[in-house]
N, C-alpha and C positions, 0 to 999 in steps of 0.2 A: 619308620614312624611308630611311635608309641601311642596306643589307644588305652583308655580306661574302660573296663567292662564291669558294670554293676550286675551281679548275679544273685539269684535266689534259688534255694532248693526247697521244694515243697514235698511234704510227705505226711503220712498218717500212721501212727503207731498205736497198738492196743496196749494199755497200761492197766494193771490190776492195782487199784488204789481205793482208799476210803472215801475220797471226794474229788471233785474237779481240781481244786487247788493242789492236793497231794499228787494227783496224776501229772499236772503241769510241772511241779517241782521235781518229781522223779525223772521225767524226761529231760527237763532243762539241765539238771545236774549231770546226767549221763552224757548229753550232747556237749556240754561245756568241757567236761573232762576229756572227751574224745578230741574235740577241736584243739584244746590247749596242749594236748600231747601229740598233736600231728604237726610236724615241722612244715609239711607242704601246705596244710590249711592255714597255718598261722603266718607263714612267710611268703609263700608263692601266691596263694589265692587270697590272702589277707582277710580272713573271716573276721567280721566286726560285730555281728549281733546274731542272736537266736531269739525267735519269737514264736509263740504257739498259744493255742486256746483249746482247752479240753471241752468235750461234750459227750453226752450219752448217745450211743447208737440209737437210731430210730427217730423219735420226734425232735430231739435236739440237733440231729445231723443236718449239716448245711444242705439246702435244696438246690444249689447252683447246678450241680451235675445233672440232676433230674430235669430241671428246667431247660438246660441246654440241649439235652437229648430229645425232650418233647418238642422244643422249638425246631430242631433239625428235622425231626420226623414229620411235623406239620408242613415244613417247607418242602420236603420231598414229595408229600402227597399233593401239594398245590402245583408242583412242576409236572406231575404225571398227566 
């Protein structure tokens, strides 16, 4: 039986750039070159898109991981 699997790779890279747009462009071009030159990614895993958003470390950084950790910590305290 054949199944289709939608896959996503999540990552964070540190890019030295003049602004957010430049950082996104540098990473996008590098990943596109890598994927296009990878027969396995293009033909076996059929990579279709690359998407990313640049941000400054610190205040611009997504808070999701911090909120998840805090929520888990509070949950563990209530269970004690």
